[in-house]
N, C-alpha and C positions, 0 to 999 in steps of 0.2 A: 259239619251238619250242626253241631251247638254254636260254633262262630258265625253261620249264616243265619241262623235263629236269632242270635243276640244282635247282629248287624241289623236284621228287619226291626226288631225291637226299637232299637235307638232311633233307626230312621222314622219310624212312627211317631216317637215322641218329638225328634226334630220338627216334623212337620207341624205337630200340636202346638209347639210352644214358639213357632214363628222363627225358628233358627236363620234362615235365609234373610229375612228382614234386618233381623238384628245384626248378623254380620255384615250385611250389605252397609248400614248405618254407621257401623264402627269403622269400616274401611273406608268408606266414602268422607268420613269427616276428616281423614288423615289427609287427604289429597286436596283440600280446599285450600284456597288462598287465605292468609293470615286473617284479614277483615272479614271474610265469609265464614271462619271458624267462631269470630267474636258474634257475628250475627246470628248464627245457628245457634250457639251455645246460649246466648242473652235471649233467643225467643224461647227456648225451651223453660229457661228460669222464669221468664216473664209468665209463660203459661201457668207454672206451678204457683206463682204469686197471686195471679188473678183467680186461680182455683180456690186456693187456700185462704187469701186474704180476708175474705168475710165471714169465714167459718169462726163458730164459738171457740175461744181459746186462742186465736190466731194474735200474734203481736200486731201492734199498729202500724209498725214499720213496714210489715208486708203489704198492706192495703197500699200504702203511701208510694212505695216504689213501683207497685202493680200499674200506677197511673202513667209512667212512663211509657210512651209512644215507640221510642227508639230501643230496640233489643240490644244494641251495644250499650247504650246507658243503663240499663238494667245490670248487666255485667259489670260496669264501671261501678256502679253504686252497691254491689253485693257485700262487699267486705263491711259495709255500715251496717250490715243488719245485726241483731243480736245472734249469739252463739247458744244453740239448744243443748242442754244436758238431758241425760236420761231423766232426771227429776223433773225438770221443766216438762218434758214431753208427757210424762205421766200425769202431771198436774194439769195441763192444758188440754189434753186430748185423751180424755178416758176411753178404754176400750169399747165400753158398751155405746158411747155416742158415736164413735167410729164406725162401728158394726151397724148403727141404725141408718147413718148417712149412706151405706153402701148395700143397704137393703138386706142385710144379714148374709152377704156373699164373700165377705172379706174371710181371709185365711188368718187364724191367730197362730202367733208365733212368739218365741222367747229367745234372748241371748243364754249362753251357757253357764254366765254366773260367776266367770274367773275373776272379776272384779269384785266378788263377794255379794252380788244381789242380782238376780236375773231382770231383765228389762223386757217386758211384754209389749207386743205391737200387732198391728194389723196389715196385711198385703192386701191390694187389689188385685183381680185377675191378671192386669197388665205387668204389675211388678213380679207376680208369680212366673209368667211365661218369660219376660224379658231376663229374670234371674236365671232361669234354667238354660235360656239360650246362651248367654254369657258364659255360663259356666262350661257348655258345650264347645263355644267357639275357642275359649282358652285352653282348654284340655287338648283340643285338635290342634292348636297353634303349638303347644309343647310338645306334641308327637304321640299322643294317644290316637287310636282310630276306632271306630265303632266294629265290635266283634272282637277287640282285644281284650283277653282277660285283665281284670283289674282288682288287685289287693288293696285293701283299705285297712289300715292300723288307727283305729279310733278309740276315743276314750270315754265319751259320754254314753251312758247306758240309755239314755232318752233317744239315741241316735240310731244305736245298733243291737239292743237287746230284743229278743222274741217277746211280743207283747206290749213292748215299750216304745215302739217305733210308730204308733199309731195303726199299725195293721196287725191282723190276727197272725200267729207265728206260720200258720201254713201259708197264709197270702205273702207273708215276708219272704220267705224261703223261695217262692216261686218266683216274687219280683227281684230276688239277688242272682237268682239263676237265669233269669231272663236278661239282665243287666250286665251279666258276666261278673258280678261281684263276688270277691271272696274277702269277707269281713273277719278282721282279727279283734278280739275283744281287749282292747288295750288298757281298760280300766284295771284288768285283771292280769296284766302281762307277765309272763314267767320266762325262765331262760327255755323252758320245754317247749313253750308254745312259740317262741321265737324261731326255735330250730324247726317246727312243724311249718312255720311260715316259709322258711328256706326250702324245705322239702317240696312244698307246693309251687313255689317259683321254678324250681327246676323241673317239676313235672308239667308245668302249664305255659312256660314261655315260648314267644315271645311275650312278655306282660308288661303293665304299668303298674306302679306302687304309689301309693301316697297316703298321708296319715301325719299325725301330731309329730313334729320335729324330733322330740325326746324319743318317742317309740320306734320311728325310722333309725335314729342314731343307736338305741338300744339293740336292735335286729342287728346292726352292722357291727357293734361291739362283740355280740354273741359268736357271730360268723367268725370274726378274727381270733376270738378265744379258742374255737374250736377247729382252726385251720381251714375254715371253708370260704371258698372263694367261687362265686356263681359264674360259669362260662359266659363269656362276652357274648351279648346279643340276647340272652333270656330276660333281661329287663331292659326294655326300649326307653323308658322315660320314668323319671321319679319326681314327685312334688311334695311339698310340705303344706300344712294347714293348721291353724290354731295357735300356732307358736312361733316365735322368732327362729330365723334359721342364721346360724353362724358359719363361716368359712370352714372351720375345722371339722364340723359335724357334716357338710357336704363332701369334704374330701376324704373323709373316713366311710361314707357311704360309697363313693366311687371307687376305693380301693378293693372294696368287696364285691359290688354290682356292675363295675363298668361305666356307670354313668353318675353324674353329680344330682344333688337332691335342687331343684329349681323353686325358686321362691314363688308361691301362690298366696296371694293376700286377699281374704275374703271374711264376711262376719255374716252372720244369720240375719241381721238387719236388712243388707243390701246385697248380698252376695259378693260377686267378684270386685275388688276395689283396686287391685294391681296383680300383674302376672309378669314374671320374667320367663319369656317366651323362648329364649335359649339362654344357656349358661352364663355368657358373659353380657346379656343385655340388662338394662335397669328394668323395673317393674313398670309396664305399661298400665295407664290408668284407662279404663274402658270409657273414654267420651265418645260420644256427648250424653251418653247415659248416667255417667257420674261426673260431678265436678267437686274436686278434692282441693284443700287447702292446707297449708302448714303454718301455725301461728304460735306465737309466743304466750306468755302467761298473761299479758295485758290484751291479747286478742290482734296483736298487729303481725303481719307478714314477716317469717324468718328469712335470713339471708341464706344463700346456698352453704351447703356444709354444717348447719346448725340444725339440732334437734328441735322439731316443733309439735305441737299438737295437732292430730289429723282431725280435721273438721270435712265431712262429707254432705254432699246434697245430692238427692235423686232427682232427676229431670223425669221420672217415669211415675213412681208411686203416688197413687191417689187414696191410699188408706191412710195410715199414721203419716202425718208429714215428716220428712227428713230433709230439713232444709237448715244448712249450715249447724248440722248434728255433729255433736263431740262423741266419737268413738271409744276414746278412751286410750288410744294408742299414740305413740310418738315415732315419728319419720321424719327422714332427711332427704335431701334432693342436691344435684350439681346444677350449676348454671344453665348447662345445655339442656336440662329438663323443663326448661321454662320457656313458653312462646307467648304469642300476642294474646291468645285466649286463656292463659294460665298455665298451671302445671300439667305436663302430659305425661310424667313418668315420676317414680320415686327411686333413689338410690337406695334405699333400704328402709325397713321397719325396724324400730329399735327398742320395741317393748311396750309394756303398759305403762301410762302415768304413774299409776299406782306403784310401780316397780322402781320410781326414783326415789333414793334416801338421802337424807341430809344427817351426814355423820361427820363429827368433828370438824366442822366448818367446810365439808364438801358437800357437794351434790353430786352423787353417784349412781349411774346407769347401769341397766343390765350388761352392758357391753364392758364395763370395768371388770366384772368378776368372770365373764368368759375368757376375756383376753388373759386375766390373772392366770385361772385355773387350768386352761388348755395345756399348761407345760407340765402339769401334774398328772401323769398318767396313773397314779394310784386312785383319783377321784373319778368315778363313774358316772356320777350325778351329784348334785350340789343344790344346796337352798340356803338362802341368807336371811336370818331372822332378826329384824329389829325389834328391841325391846323398849318399853317406856323409858327406863332409867338411863337410856342412851348407849346401852351396850350391845353386842352382836353376838349371835350364834350362827356358826357356820356348821349345817347339817352335811355330811358327806355320807355317800354310797361306795363302798369300793374295797380295795386291799388295805387301807390304812397306810399311816406314814412311819418311816424309820425316823429315829430321834433327829437326824441331821436333816431330813427333809421338812419335818415340821418346823424345826428352827429357822430354817431358810424361808419358809413361808409367813411366820410369825415376824421375821425381821422385814420383810417387805410391807406387811400391813402396818407394822408399827411406824415405819418411816412415811407411808402415805397417809394414815388416819391420825396419827399421834396417840395421845394417851387414852385410846378408846378400849375398854375391856372387850375382849375377843374370845369367844370359847369354841372349841372343837367338839363336834358329836357326830360318832361314827353310827350309822343305823342299817337295818337291814332292807327297810323300805321306806322312803321319803313319803309323807303324806301328800295325797294327791287333792286336787279340788273335787267338787262334786261333779264336775263335767270331765274329770279324769286327767285333767291337765297337770304338770309340775311345774307350779309357780317358782321361779328361780329368787324372787325377794317377796319376803311376807313382813307385815307388821303387826306385832302382839302388844 
């Protein structure tokens, strides 16, 4: 009875957000001929430029490129447009002006602030509906089905707390019930709460599980510590959100739950940006709704296998413009992920731009620290703190090192970094961001 009610509720909301039309547009785009893909994507980009080009705050280059009659020429000239940062967007398109243009119908939202500052923006109704539809489309592609119980391990109190989600507590509980959600408050995650989550999975499977990568990994570690292994089939699918996913985390989760964590790359600004629809696939970009680029520090396209800044364009949103908008993440792709219309997939999302450190003559990304510390089982969680004087502090949560193991790690760091002072600090709890995320690299 409960699953039937939940299936009905999801189906009702699918109709409201136009899932069928969005699904058809996404799947039909894939089977177009290369030149047809270029024209379709160029036509959508052209429409955005013609809408926003004459708005107050618009870059003059938008209006100039909008004069092109050939959509393929618009796509070809797209990379000559300015890259828009969060600060640019805030200065050029004030929220009040956007709301006035939309007649007060826009939906105000903001990012979680993991880069240190939240970015506010306005969605029009089309973006709201397409964002919801793309989420549902990719959840289904990964293996979730309407009516399947869904456990969410999240960290942002504004997303999950009673009275903090924008809904009264009673209405929120009813909404969670109808959607089949079981929400675990990750900003206050404990071993006891993780064990309760394991009990819920065993009582309600088959289920889907998603959440911050660090929280999914924490739950898997607690299960291993307590000798718990969930019977195969009780978790049908799992995916991450809000943080990078590393192979060792996915493998550890699979050892407990029988399924790996799949990579789901999304953000509050534009929803789904890339999805690993099966464990061995790259992250599919939801074209033609999203046009995504990877560029270097100078704004030039990066070659395959090289980290680049993630630049996204929405071909849908008519609220706050997202045209060549810098998300703040780093990603990479392989040569096979590029076609005549641009990138269709990402190989990986490799962390925040702010998580790149320049230390001792090296530029170091998240990946170095994860690959270094995955062999140290004593480390349950870590955070690298960069200080103004050039020194580093490695914060650890876990069992602690024996003398020989600490000496081994210090030797590796000294060989790689040179004479950079490195302190180790063991903590009961590593500080989280306001959004409940564990940042692996911070600068103080």
